[in-house]
PDB file as gemmi writes it, atoms N, CA and C in Angstrom:
CRYST1    1.000    1.000    1.000  90.00  90.00  90.00 P 1                      
ATOM      1  N   MET A   1      69.326-136.692 -36.498  1.00  0.00           N  
ATOM      2  CA  MET A   1      69.747-138.058 -36.710  1.00  0.00           C  
ATOM      3  C   MET A   1      69.780-138.828 -35.392  1.00  0.00           C  
ATOM      4  N   LEU A   2      70.323-138.201 -34.393  1.00  0.00           N  
ATOM      5  CA  LEU A   2      70.377-138.808 -33.086  1.00  0.00           C  
ATOM      6  C   LEU A   2      68.968-139.016 -32.542  1.00  0.00           C  
ATOM      7  N   LEU A   3      68.147-138.076 -32.785  1.00  0.00           N  
ATOM      8  CA  LEU A   3      66.756-138.171 -32.361  1.00  0.00           C  
ATOM      9  C   LEU A   3      66.067-139.323 -33.073  1.00  0.00           C  
ATOM     10  N   LEU A   4      66.335-139.475 -34.316  1.00  0.00           N  
ATOM     11  CA  LEU A   4      65.770-140.576 -35.086  1.00  0.00           C  
ATOM     12  C   LEU A   4      66.268-141.915 -34.558  1.00  0.00           C  
ATOM     13  N   LEU A   5      67.531-141.969 -34.233  1.00  0.00           N  
ATOM     14  CA  LEU A   5      68.088-143.180 -33.659  1.00  0.00           C  
ATOM     15  C   LEU A   5      67.482-143.488 -32.304  1.00  0.00           C  
ATOM     16  N   LEU A   6      67.304-142.484 -31.513  1.00  0.00           N  
ATOM     17  CA  LEU A   6      66.659-142.666 -30.210  1.00  0.00           C  
ATOM     18  C   LEU A   6      65.213-143.131 -30.377  1.00  0.00           C  
ATOM     19  N   LEU A   7      64.548-142.552 -31.309  1.00  0.00           N  
ATOM     20  CA  LEU A   7      63.159-142.957 -31.594  1.00  0.00           C  
ATOM     21  C   LEU A   7      63.106-144.402 -32.066  1.00  0.00           C  
ATOM     22  N   LEU A   8      64.029-144.756 -32.914  1.00  0.00           N  
ATOM     23  CA  LEU A   8      64.116-146.128 -33.397  1.00  0.00           C  
ATOM     24  C   LEU A   8      64.426-147.080 -32.255  1.00  0.00           C  
ATOM     25  N   LEU A   9      65.311-146.707 -31.392  1.00  0.00           N  
ATOM     26  CA  LEU A   9      65.644-147.508 -30.234  1.00  0.00           C  
ATOM     27  C   LEU A   9      64.442-147.638 -29.301  1.00  0.00           C  
ATOM     28  N   LEU A  10      63.757-146.571 -29.112  1.00  0.00           N  
ATOM     29  CA  LEU A  10      62.550-146.575 -28.288  1.00  0.00           C  
ATOM     30  C   LEU A  10      61.490-147.468 -28.912  1.00  0.00           C  
ATOM     31  N   LEU A  11      61.342-147.360 -30.186  1.00  0.00           N  
ATOM     32  CA  LEU A  11      60.392-148.213 -30.901  1.00  0.00           C  
ATOM     33  C   LEU A  11      60.787-149.683 -30.776  1.00  0.00           C  
ATOM     34  N   LEU A  12      62.066-149.948 -30.895  1.00  0.00           N  
ATOM     35  CA  LEU A  12      62.550-151.317 -30.719  1.00  0.00           C  
ATOM     36  C   LEU A  12      62.299-151.812 -29.312  1.00  0.00           C  
ATOM     37  N   LEU A  13      62.538-150.987 -28.331  1.00  0.00           N  
ATOM     38  CA  LEU A  13      62.265-151.356 -26.944  1.00  0.00           C  
ATOM     39  C   LEU A  13      60.781-151.606 -26.730  1.00  0.00           C  
ATOM     40  N   LEU A  14      59.975-150.777 -27.300  1.00  0.00           N  
ATOM     41  CA  LEU A  14      58.519-150.979 -27.201  1.00  0.00           C  
ATOM     42  C   LEU A  14      58.099-152.287 -27.853  1.00  0.00           C  
ATOM     43  N   LEU A  15      58.672-152.540 -28.999  1.00  0.00           N  
ATOM     44  CA  LEU A  15      58.371-153.795 -29.680  1.00  0.00           C  
ATOM     45  C   LEU A  15      58.826-154.990 -28.866  1.00  0.00           C  
ATOM     46  N   LEU A  16      59.996-154.880 -28.288  1.00  0.00           N  
ATOM     47  CA  LEU A  16      60.497-155.937 -27.429  1.00  0.00           C  
ATOM     48  C   LEU A  16      59.610-156.123 -26.206  1.00  0.00           C  
ATOM     49  N   LEU A  17      59.181-155.044 -25.627  1.00  0.00           N  
ATOM     50  CA  LEU A  17      58.277-155.086 -24.492  1.00  0.00           C  
ATOM     51  C   LEU A  17      56.942-155.732 -24.880  1.00  0.00           C  
ATOM     52  N   LEU A  18      56.455-155.366 -26.019  1.00  0.00           N  
ATOM     53  CA  LEU A  18      55.217-155.941 -26.524  1.00  0.00           C  
ATOM     54  C   LEU A  18      55.381-157.432 -26.779  1.00  0.00           C  
ATOM     55  N   LEU A  19      56.494-157.793 -27.348  1.00  0.00           N  
ATOM     56  CA  LEU A  19      56.770-159.204 -27.588  1.00  0.00           C  
ATOM     57  C   LEU A  19      56.869-159.968 -26.263  1.00  0.00           C  
ATOM     58  N   LEU A  20      57.513-159.379 -25.302  1.00  0.00           N  
ATOM     59  CA  LEU A  20      57.628-159.985 -23.979  1.00  0.00           C  
ATOM     60  C   LEU A  20      56.248-160.129 -23.335  1.00  0.00           C  
ATOM     61  N   LEU A  21      55.449-159.140 -23.450  1.00  0.00           N  
ATOM     62  CA  LEU A  21      54.088-159.165 -22.925  1.00  0.00           C  
ATOM     63  C   LEU A  21      53.270-160.254 -23.617  1.00  0.00           C  
ATOM     64  N   LEU A  22      53.421-160.348 -24.912  1.00  0.00           N  
ATOM     65  CA  LEU A  22      52.726-161.383 -25.679  1.00  0.00           C  
ATOM     66  C   LEU A  22      53.186-162.778 -25.245  1.00  0.00           C  
ATOM     67  N   LEU A  23      54.464-162.921 -25.047  1.00  0.00           N  
ATOM     68  CA  LEU A  23      55.003-164.184 -24.580  1.00  0.00           C  
ATOM     69  C   LEU A  23      54.480-164.526 -23.192  1.00  0.00           C  
ATOM     70  N   LEU A  24      54.407-163.548 -22.340  1.00  0.00           N  
ATOM     71  CA  LEU A  24      53.875-163.742 -21.002  1.00  0.00           C  
ATOM     72  C   LEU A  24      52.403-164.141 -21.057  1.00  0.00           C  
ATOM     73  N   LEU A  25      51.674-163.502 -21.911  1.00  0.00           N  
ATOM     74  CA  LEU A  25      50.264-163.825 -22.095  1.00  0.00           C  
ATOM     75  C   LEU A  25      50.105-165.245 -22.625  1.00  0.00           C  
ATOM     76  N   LEU A  26      50.920-165.618 -23.560  1.00  0.00           N  
ATOM     77  CA  LEU A  26      50.896-166.984 -24.098  1.00  0.00           C  
ATOM     78  C   LEU A  26      51.233-168.004 -23.015  1.00  0.00           C  
ATOM     79  N   LEU A  27      52.195-167.693 -22.206  1.00  0.00           N  
ATOM     80  CA  LEU A  27      52.563-168.563 -21.108  1.00  0.00           C  
ATOM     81  C   LEU A  27      51.416-168.687 -20.107  1.00  0.00           C  
ATOM     82  N   LEU A  28      50.769-167.604 -19.829  1.00  0.00           N  
ATOM     83  CA  LEU A  28      49.622-167.604 -18.932  1.00  0.00           C  
ATOM     84  C   LEU A  28      48.480-168.450 -19.499  1.00  0.00           C  
ATOM     85  N   LEU A  29      48.237-168.315 -20.773  1.00  0.00           N  
ATOM     86  CA  LEU A  29      47.202-169.126 -21.417  1.00  0.00           C  
ATOM     87  C   LEU A  29      47.546-170.617 -21.384  1.00  0.00           C  
ATOM     88  N   LEU A  30      48.791-170.910 -21.595  1.00  0.00           N  
ATOM     89  CA  LEU A  30      49.245-172.291 -21.529  1.00  0.00           C  
ATOM     90  C   LEU A  30      49.073-172.847 -20.117  1.00  0.00           C  
ATOM     91  N   LEU A  31      49.406-172.059 -19.138  1.00  0.00           N  
ATOM     92  CA  LEU A  31      49.235-172.453 -17.753  1.00  0.00           C  
ATOM     93  C   LEU A  31      47.753-172.688 -17.428  1.00  0.00           C  
ATOM     94  N   LEU A  32      46.933-171.809 -17.919  1.00  0.00           N  
ATOM     95  CA  LEU A  32      45.491-171.943 -17.721  1.00  0.00           C  
ATOM     96  C   LEU A  32      44.970-173.216 -18.392  1.00  0.00           C  
ATOM     97  N   LEU A  33      45.442-173.484 -19.564  1.00  0.00           N  
ATOM     98  CA  LEU A  33      45.044-174.694 -20.274  1.00  0.00           C  
ATOM     99  C   LEU A  33      45.497-175.946 -19.511  1.00  0.00           C  
ATOM    100  N   LEU A  34      46.690-175.937 -19.000  1.00  0.00           N  
ATOM    101  CA  LEU A  34      47.167-177.059 -18.202  1.00  0.00           C  
ATOM    102  C   LEU A  34      46.344-177.234 -16.936  1.00  0.00           C  
ATOM    103  N   LEU A  35      45.982-176.146 -16.324  1.00  0.00           N  
ATOM    104  CA  LEU A  35      45.139-176.200 -15.138  1.00  0.00           C  
ATOM    105  C   LEU A  35      43.773-176.783 -15.466  1.00  0.00           C  
ATOM    106  N   LEU A  36      43.225-176.388 -16.581  1.00  0.00           N  
ATOM    107  CA  LEU A  36      41.939-176.937 -17.014  1.00  0.00           C  
ATOM    108  C   LEU A  36      42.031-178.432 -17.300  1.00  0.00           C  
ATOM    109  N   LEU A  37      43.093-178.835 -17.944  1.00  0.00           N  
ATOM    110  CA  LEU A  37      43.296-180.262 -18.205  1.00  0.00           C  
ATOM    111  C   LEU A  37      43.443-181.054 -16.910  1.00  0.00           C  
ATOM    112  N   LEU A  38      44.149-180.494 -15.973  1.00  0.00           N  
ATOM    113  CA  LEU A  38      44.295-181.145 -14.676  1.00  0.00           C  
ATOM    114  C   LEU A  38      42.950-181.254 -13.965  1.00  0.00           C  
ATOM    115  N   LEU A  39      42.173-180.225 -14.030  1.00  0.00           N  
ATOM    116  CA  LEU A  39      40.835-180.234 -13.440  1.00  0.00           C  
ATOM    117  C   LEU A  39      39.947-181.289 -14.110  1.00  0.00           C  
ATOM    118  N   LEU A  40      40.038-181.361 -15.403  1.00  0.00           N  
ATOM    119  CA  LEU A  40      39.272-182.367 -16.142  1.00  0.00           C  
ATOM    120  C   LEU A  40      39.713-183.784 -15.763  1.00  0.00           C  
ATOM    121  N   LEU A  41      40.988-183.981 -15.610  1.00  0.00           N  
ATOM    122  CA  LEU A  41      41.508-185.279 -15.205  1.00  0.00           C  
ATOM    123  C   LEU A  41      41.022-185.642 -13.801  1.00  0.00           C  
ATOM    124  N   ILE A  42      41.044-184.687 -12.905  1.00  0.00           N  
ATOM    125  CA  ILE A  42      40.545-184.930 -11.541  1.00  0.00           C  
ATOM    126  C   ILE A  42      39.059-185.264 -11.569  1.00  0.00           C  
ATOM    127  N   LEU A  43      38.314-184.571 -12.372  1.00  0.00           N  
ATOM    128  CA  LEU A  43      36.881-184.835 -12.502  1.00  0.00           C  
ATOM    129  C   LEU A  43      36.628-186.242 -13.052  1.00  0.00           C  
ATOM    130  N   ILE A  44      37.378-186.629 -14.046  1.00  0.00           N  
ATOM    131  CA  ILE A  44      37.226-187.985 -14.612  1.00  0.00           C  
ATOM    132  C   ILE A  44      37.584-189.039 -13.575  1.00  0.00           C  
ATOM    133  N   LEU A  45      38.630-188.805 -12.828  1.00  0.00           N  
ATOM    134  CA  LEU A  45      39.019-189.756 -11.785  1.00  0.00           C  
ATOM    135  C   LEU A  45      37.957-189.847 -10.693  1.00  0.00           C  
ATOM    136  N   LEU A  46      37.379-188.725 -10.338  1.00  0.00           N  
ATOM    137  CA  LEU A  46      36.299-188.749  -9.342  1.00  0.00           C  
ATOM    138  C   LEU A  46      35.082-189.501  -9.855  1.00  0.00           C  
ATOM    139  N   LEU A  47      34.774-189.308 -11.109  1.00  0.00           N  
ATOM    140  CA  LEU A  47      33.644-190.046 -11.688  1.00  0.00           C  
ATOM    141  C   LEU A  47      33.918-191.547 -11.728  1.00  0.00           C  
ATOM    142  N   LEU A  48      35.129-191.913 -12.050  1.00  0.00           N  
ATOM    143  CA  LEU A  48      35.491-193.330 -12.040  1.00  0.00           C  
ATOM    144  C   LEU A  48      35.428-193.915 -10.633  1.00  0.00           C  
ATOM    145  N   LEU A  49      35.853-193.137  -9.660  1.00  0.00           N  
ATOM    146  CA  LEU A  49      35.772-193.580  -8.274  1.00  0.00           C  
ATOM    147  C   LEU A  49      34.322-193.756  -7.850  1.00  0.00           C  
ATOM    148  N   LEU A  50      33.486-192.842  -8.238  1.00  0.00           N  
ATOM    149  CA  LEU A  50      32.059-192.941  -7.933  1.00  0.00           C  
ATOM    150  C   LEU A  50      31.454-194.169  -8.600  1.00  0.00           C  
ATOM    151  N   LEU A  51      31.818-194.419  -9.817  1.00  0.00           N  
ATOM    152  CA  LEU A  51      31.333-195.603 -10.533  1.00  0.00           C  
ATOM    153  C   LEU A  51      31.797-196.887  -9.839  1.00  0.00           C  
ATOM    154  N   LEU A  52      33.022-196.896  -9.387  1.00  0.00           N  
ATOM    155  CA  LEU A  52      33.544-198.054  -8.674  1.00  0.00           C  
ATOM    156  C   LEU A  52      32.796-198.274  -7.362  1.00  0.00           C  
ATOM    157  N   ILE A  53      32.523-197.208  -6.649  1.00  0.00           N  
ATOM    158  CA  ILE A  53      31.776-197.315  -5.392  1.00  0.00           C  
ATOM    159  C   ILE A  53      30.375-197.831  -5.655  1.00  0.00           C  
ATOM    160  N   LEU A  54      29.742-197.328  -6.689  1.00  0.00           N  
ATOM    161  CA  LEU A  54      28.399-197.805  -7.026  1.00  0.00           C  
ATOM    162  C   LEU A  54      28.409-199.276  -7.432  1.00  0.00           C  
ATOM    163  N   LEU A  55      29.421-199.665  -8.143  1.00  0.00           N  
ATOM    164  CA  LEU A  55      29.554-201.064  -8.536  1.00  0.00           C  
ATOM    165  C   LEU A  55      29.754-201.965  -7.323  1.00  0.00           C  
ATOM    166  N   LEU A  56      30.563-201.518  -6.388  1.00  0.00           N  
ATOM    167  CA  LEU A  56      30.778-202.289  -5.165  1.00  0.00           C  
ATOM    168  C   LEU A  56      29.506-202.381  -4.336  1.00  0.00           C  
ATOM    169  N   LEU A  57      28.761-201.300  -4.284  1.00  0.00           N  
ATOM    170  CA  LEU A  57      27.484-201.333  -3.562  1.00  0.00           C  
ATOM    171  C   LEU A  57      26.501-202.284  -4.219  1.00  0.00           C  
ATOM    172  N   LEU A  58      26.482-202.291  -5.512  1.00  0.00           N  
ATOM    173  CA  LEU A  58      25.611-203.214  -6.241  1.00  0.00           C  
ATOM    174  C   LEU A  58      26.024-204.659  -5.983  1.00  0.00           C  
ATOM    175  N   LEU A  59      27.305-204.899  -5.966  1.00  0.00           N  
ATOM    176  CA  LEU A  59      27.812-206.236  -5.677  1.00  0.00           C  
ATOM    177  C   LEU A  59      27.447-206.664  -4.263  1.00  0.00           C  
ATOM    178  N   LEU A  60      27.547-205.742  -3.326  1.00  0.00           N  
ATOM    179  CA  LEU A  60      27.181-206.028  -1.951  1.00  0.00           C  
ATOM    180  C   LEU A  60      25.689-206.331  -1.840  1.00  0.00           C  
ATOM    181  N   LEU A  61      24.896-205.579  -2.529  1.00  0.00           N  
ATOM    182  CA  LEU A  61      23.451-205.810  -2.536  1.00  0.00           C  
ATOM    183  C   LEU A  61      23.132-207.177  -3.131  1.00  0.00           C  
ATOM    184  N   LEU A  62      23.794-207.514  -4.191  1.00  0.00           N  
ATOM    185  CA  LEU A  62      23.600-208.822  -4.810  1.00  0.00           C  
ATOM    186  C   LEU A  62      24.010-209.945  -3.860  1.00  0.00           C  
ATOM    187  N   LEU A  63      25.095-209.745  -3.164  1.00  0.00           N  
ATOM    188  CA  LEU A  63      25.559-210.732  -2.193  1.00  0.00           C  
ATOM    189  C   LEU A  63      24.553-210.883  -1.053  1.00  0.00           C  
ATOM    190  N   LEU A  64      24.026-209.776  -0.581  1.00  0.00           N  
ATOM    191  CA  LEU A  64      23.015-209.838   0.471  1.00  0.00           C  
ATOM    192  C   LEU A  64      21.753-210.536   0.000  1.00  0.00           C  
ATOM    193  N   LEU A  65      21.377-210.276  -1.213  1.00  0.00           N  
ATOM    194  CA  LEU A  65      20.216-210.938  -1.787  1.00  0.00           C  
ATOM    195  C   LEU A  65      20.450-212.443  -1.895  1.00  0.00           C  
ATOM    196  N   LEU A  66      21.620-212.818  -2.317  1.00  0.00           N  
ATOM    197  CA  LEU A  66      21.969-214.235  -2.410  1.00  0.00           C  
ATOM    198  C   LEU A  66      21.962-214.884  -1.026  1.00  0.00           C  
ATOM    199  N   LEU A  67      22.482-214.186  -0.049  1.00  0.00           N  
ATOM    200  CA  LEU A  67      22.476-214.686   1.320  1.00  0.00           C  
ATOM    201  C   LEU A  67      21.057-214.848   1.840  1.00  0.00           C  
ATOM    202  N   LEU A  68      20.223-213.897   1.547  1.00  0.00           N  
ATOM    203  CA  LEU A  68      18.822-213.973   1.950  1.00  0.00           C  
ATOM    204  C   LEU A  68      18.136-215.156   1.278  1.00  0.00           C  
ATOM    205  N   LEU A  69      18.400-215.352   0.029  1.00  0.00           N  
ATOM    206  CA  LEU A  69      17.835-216.483  -0.694  1.00  0.00           C  
ATOM    207  C   LEU A  69      18.312-217.805  -0.097  1.00  0.00           C  
ATOM    208  N   LEU A  70      19.567-217.879   0.237  1.00  0.00           N  
ATOM    209  CA  LEU A  70      20.118-219.068   0.862  1.00  0.00           C  
ATOM    210  C   LEU A  70      19.477-219.315   2.228  1.00  0.00           C  
ATOM    211  N   LEU A  71      19.286-218.268   2.975  1.00  0.00           N  
ATOM    212  CA  LEU A  71      18.633-218.373   4.268  1.00  0.00           C  
ATOM    213  C   LEU A  71      17.194-218.851   4.116  1.00  0.00           C  
ATOM    214  N   LEU A  72      16.513-218.343   3.144  1.00  0.00           N  
ATOM    215  CA  LEU A  72      15.142-218.757   2.870  1.00  0.00           C  
ATOM    216  C   LEU A  72      15.097-220.233   2.471  1.00  0.00           C  
ATOM    217  N   LEU A  73      16.025-220.648   1.672  1.00  0.00           N  
ATOM    218  CA  LEU A  73      16.104-222.047   1.271  1.00  0.00           C  
ATOM    219  C   LEU A  73      16.375-222.944   2.481  1.00  0.00           C  
ATOM    220  N   LEU A  74      17.261-222.500   3.351  1.00  0.00           N  
ATOM    221  CA  LEU A  74      17.553-223.250   4.566  1.00  0.00           C  
ATOM    222  C   LEU A  74      16.316-223.342   5.453  1.00  0.00           C  
ATOM    223  N   LEU A  75      15.600-222.258   5.568  1.00  0.00           N  
ATOM    224  CA  LEU A  75      14.359-222.252   6.344  1.00  0.00           C  
ATOM    225  C   LEU A  75      13.337-223.205   5.746  1.00  0.00           C  
ATOM    226  N   LEU A  76      13.240-223.202   4.459  1.00  0.00           N  
ATOM    227  CA  LEU A  76      12.316-224.108   3.780  1.00  0.00           C  
ATOM    228  C   LEU A  76      12.714-225.568   4.009  1.00  0.00           C  
ATOM    229  N   LEU A  77      13.994-225.844   3.948  1.00  0.00           N  
ATOM    230  CA  LEU A  77      14.459-227.207   4.215  1.00  0.00           C  
ATOM    231  C   LEU A  77      14.186-227.620   5.658  1.00  0.00           C  
ATOM    232  N   LEU A  78      14.381-226.702   6.578  1.00  0.00           N  
ATOM    233  CA  LEU A  78      14.081-227.006   7.975  1.00  0.00           C  
ATOM    234  C   LEU A  78      12.594-227.260   8.180  1.00  0.00           C  
ATOM    235  N   LEU A  79      11.777-226.493   7.521  1.00  0.00           N  
ATOM    236  CA  LEU A  79      10.337-226.697   7.601  1.00  0.00           C  
ATOM    237  C   LEU A  79       9.948-228.049   7.017  1.00  0.00           C  
ATOM    238  N   LEU A  80      10.562-228.403   5.917  1.00  0.00           N  
ATOM    239  CA  LEU A  80      10.310-229.705   5.304  1.00  0.00           C  
ATOM    240  C   LEU A  80      10.746-230.835   6.231  1.00  0.00           C  
ATOM    241  N   LEU A  81      11.874-230.664   6.873  1.00  0.00           N  
ATOM    242  CA  LEU A  81      12.355-231.659   7.824  1.00  0.00           C  
ATOM    243  C   LEU A  81      11.407-231.776   9.011  1.00  0.00           C  
ATOM    244  N   LEU A  82      10.929-230.663   9.484  1.00  0.00           N  
ATOM    245  CA  LEU A  82       9.968-230.670  10.584  1.00  0.00           C  
ATOM    246  C   LEU A  82       8.688-231.382  10.181  1.00  0.00           C  
ATOM    247  N   LEU A  83       8.209-231.105   8.986  1.00  0.00           N  
ATOM    248  CA  LEU A  83       7.005-231.791   8.511  1.00  0.00           C  
ATOM    249  C   LEU A  83       7.243-233.293   8.373  1.00  0.00           C  
ATOM    250  N   LEU A  84       8.394-233.642   7.912  1.00  0.00           N  
ATOM    251  CA  LEU A  84       8.731-235.056   7.787  1.00  0.00           C  
ATOM    252  C   LEU A  84       8.789-235.729   9.155  1.00  0.00           C  
ATOM    253  N   LEU A  85       9.399-235.047  10.115  1.00  0.00           N  
ATOM    254  CA  LEU A  85       9.462-235.603  11.471  1.00  0.00           C  
ATOM    255  C   LEU A  85       8.075-235.710  12.093  1.00  0.00           C  
ATOM    256  N   LEU A  86       7.251-234.701  11.889  1.00  0.00           N  
ATOM    257  CA  LEU A  86       5.879-234.759  12.413  1.00  0.00           C  
ATOM    258  C   LEU A  86       5.096-235.890  11.764  1.00  0.00           C  
ATOM    259  N   HIS A  87       5.275-236.035  10.487  1.00  0.00           N  
ATOM    260  CA  HIS A  87       4.586-237.117   9.779  1.00  0.00           C  
ATOM    261  C   HIS A  87       5.042-238.473  10.310  1.00  0.00           C  
ATOM    262  N   HIS A  88       6.337-238.601  10.492  1.00  0.00           N  
ATOM    263  CA  HIS A  88       6.879-239.851  11.017  1.00  0.00           C  
ATOM    264  C   HIS A  88       6.355-240.112  12.438  1.00  0.00           C  
ATOM    265  N   HIS A  89       6.318-239.059  13.240  1.00  0.00           N  
ATOM    266  CA  HIS A  89       5.855-239.194  14.616  1.00  0.00           C  
ATOM    267  C   HIS A  89       4.390-239.622  14.665  1.00  0.00           C  
ATOM    268  N   TYR A  90       3.554-238.959  13.889  1.00  0.00           N  
ATOM    269  CA  TYR A  90       2.130-239.285  13.938  1.00  0.00           C  
ATOM    270  C   TYR A  90       1.793-240.615  13.271  1.00  0.00           C  
ATOM    271  N   THR A  91       2.584-241.031  12.347  1.00  0.00           N  
ATOM    272  CA  THR A  91       2.293-242.336  11.726  1.00  0.00           C  
ATOM    273  C   THR A  91       2.797-243.486  12.573  1.00  0.00           C  
ATOM    274  N   THR A  92       3.767-243.272  13.429  1.00  0.00           N  
ATOM    275  CA  THR A  92       4.290-244.381  14.246  1.00  0.00           C  
ATOM    276  C   THR A  92       3.668-244.423  15.631  1.00  0.00           C  
ATOM    277  N   THR A  93       3.195-243.338  16.182  1.00  0.00           N  
ATOM    278  CA  THR A  93       2.723-243.358  17.574  1.00  0.00           C  
ATOM    279  C   THR A  93       1.212-243.380  17.712  1.00  0.00           C  
ATOM    280  N   THR A  94       0.459-242.847  16.784  1.00  0.00           N  
ATOM    281  CA  THR A  94      -0.987-242.766  16.981  1.00  0.00           C  
ATOM    282  C   THR A  94      -1.716-244.041  16.587  1.00  0.00           C  
ATOM    283  N   THR A  95      -1.116-244.849  15.812  1.00  0.00           N  
ATOM    284  CA  THR A  95      -1.818-246.098  15.442  1.00  0.00           C  
ATOM    285  C   THR A  95      -1.622-247.130  16.536  1.00  0.00           C  
ATOM    286  N   THR A  96      -2.682-247.824  16.819  1.00  0.00           N  
ATOM    287  CA  THR A  96      -2.584-248.889  17.841  1.00  0.00           C  
ATOM    288  C   THR A  96      -1.996-250.128  17.190  1.00  0.00           C  
ATOM    289  N   PRO A  97      -1.228-250.832  17.946  1.00  0.00           N  
ATOM    290  CA  PRO A  97      -0.645-252.040  17.363  1.00  0.00           C  
ATOM    291  C   PRO A  97      -1.735-253.079  17.054  1.00  0.00           C  
ATOM    292  N   PRO A  98      -1.575-253.815  16.023  1.00  0.00           N  
ATOM    293  CA  PRO A  98      -2.607-254.795  15.658  1.00  0.00           C  
ATOM    294  C   PRO A  98      -2.687-255.930  16.689  1.00  0.00           C  
ATOM    295  N   PRO A  99      -3.849-256.480  16.840  1.00  0.00           N  
ATOM    296  CA  PRO A  99      -3.969-257.606  17.790  1.00  0.00           C  
ATOM    297  C   PRO A  99      -3.187-258.813  17.277  1.00  0.00           C  
ATOM    298  N   PRO A 100      -2.891-259.720  18.141  1.00  0.00           N  
ATOM    299  CA  PRO A 100      -2.151-260.906  17.684  1.00  0.00           C  
ATOM    300  C   PRO A 100      -2.917-261.649  16.602  1.00  0.00           C  
ATOM    301  N   PHE A 101      -2.186-262.176  15.712  1.00  0.00           N  
ATOM    302  CA  PHE A 101      -2.790-262.814  14.549  1.00  0.00           C  
ATOM    303  C   PHE A 101      -3.448-264.131  14.949  1.00  0.00           C  
ATOM    304  N   THR A 102      -4.741-264.183  14.620  1.00  0.00           N  
ATOM    305  CA  THR A 102      -5.468-265.434  14.889  1.00  0.00           C  
ATOM    306  C   THR A 102      -5.767-266.100  13.567  1.00  0.00           C  
ATOM    307  N   VAL A 103      -5.668-267.360  13.560  1.00  0.00           N  
ATOM    308  CA  VAL A 103      -5.873-268.087  12.306  1.00  0.00           C  
ATOM    309  C   VAL A 103      -7.364-268.235  12.070  1.00  0.00           C  
ATOM    310  N   THR A 104      -7.809-267.640  10.975  1.00  0.00           N  
ATOM    311  CA  THR A 104      -9.199-267.818  10.539  1.00  0.00           C  
ATOM    312  C   THR A 104      -9.184-268.186   9.085  1.00  0.00           C  
ATOM    313  N   LYS A 105     -10.313-268.717   8.690  1.00  0.00           N  
ATOM    314  CA  LYS A 105     -10.382-269.147   7.299  1.00  0.00           C  
ATOM    315  C   LYS A 105     -10.694-267.991   6.367  1.00  0.00           C  
ATOM    316  N   ASN A 106     -11.389-267.025   6.852  1.00  0.00           N  
ATOM    317  CA  ASN A 106     -11.828-265.926   6.009  1.00  0.00           C  
ATOM    318  C   ASN A 106     -10.972-264.688   6.285  1.00  0.00           C  
ATOM    319  N   VAL A 107     -10.415-264.107   5.226  1.00  0.00           N  
ATOM    320  CA  VAL A 107      -9.575-262.914   5.382  1.00  0.00           C  
ATOM    321  C   VAL A 107     -10.422-261.704   5.729  1.00  0.00           C  
ATOM    322  N   PHE A 108     -11.632-261.666   5.227  1.00  0.00           N  
ATOM    323  CA  PHE A 108     -12.514-260.539   5.500  1.00  0.00           C  
ATOM    324  C   PHE A 108     -12.844-260.460   6.986  1.00  0.00           C  
ATOM    325  N   THR A 109     -13.117-261.577   7.609  1.00  0.00           N  
ATOM    326  CA  THR A 109     -13.406-261.574   9.044  1.00  0.00           C  
ATOM    327  C   THR A 109     -12.147-261.253   9.843  1.00  0.00           C  
ATOM    328  N   GLN A 110     -11.036-261.663   9.306  1.00  0.00           N  
ATOM    329  CA  GLN A 110      -9.775-261.314   9.976  1.00  0.00           C  
ATOM    330  C   GLN A 110      -9.587-259.798   9.990  1.00  0.00           C  
ATOM    331  N   TRP A 111      -9.910-259.147   8.905  1.00  0.00           N  
ATOM    332  CA  TRP A 111      -9.815-257.706   8.834  1.00  0.00           C  
ATOM    333  C   TRP A 111     -10.839-257.041   9.742  1.00  0.00           C  
ATOM    334  N   LEU A 112     -11.994-257.663   9.914  1.00  0.00           N  
ATOM    335  CA  LEU A 112     -12.992-257.104  10.820  1.00  0.00           C  
ATOM    336  C   LEU A 112     -12.549-257.203  12.269  1.00  0.00           C  
ATOM    337  N   LEU A 113     -11.805-258.224  12.575  1.00  0.00           N  
ATOM    338  CA  LEU A 113     -11.299-258.379  13.936  1.00  0.00           C  
ATOM    339  C   LEU A 113     -10.274-257.310  14.295  1.00  0.00           C  
ATOM    340  N   LEU A 114      -9.630-256.791  13.305  1.00  0.00           N  
ATOM    341  CA  LEU A 114      -8.662-255.734  13.573  1.00  0.00           C  
ATOM    342  C   LEU A 114      -9.403-254.503  13.993  1.00  0.00           C  
TER     343      LEU A 114                                                      
END                                                                             
């Protein structure tokens, strides 16, 4: 009888040990799952950071392109101004002033005198 009781107690202890081991294993699995979730969260955050950096680079590129376009427009305006100044210069300085107006009866001969 005592032996049976000891065996029963031993069996109970074994069962308790097994239950404790199972609980420990469950806790370990839970910890592993939490670690995986944390890793996944870090990965998602890194991807979002990368996306943000790429977006900022794209914005910077767009800004540079806009600046280049503005610079090109300014250059074109300066060229137009230069052409206008050259045109003004050549139209005012290269022509000789007309001779003093003489009264004639015929306009055609007046034009020939010029």
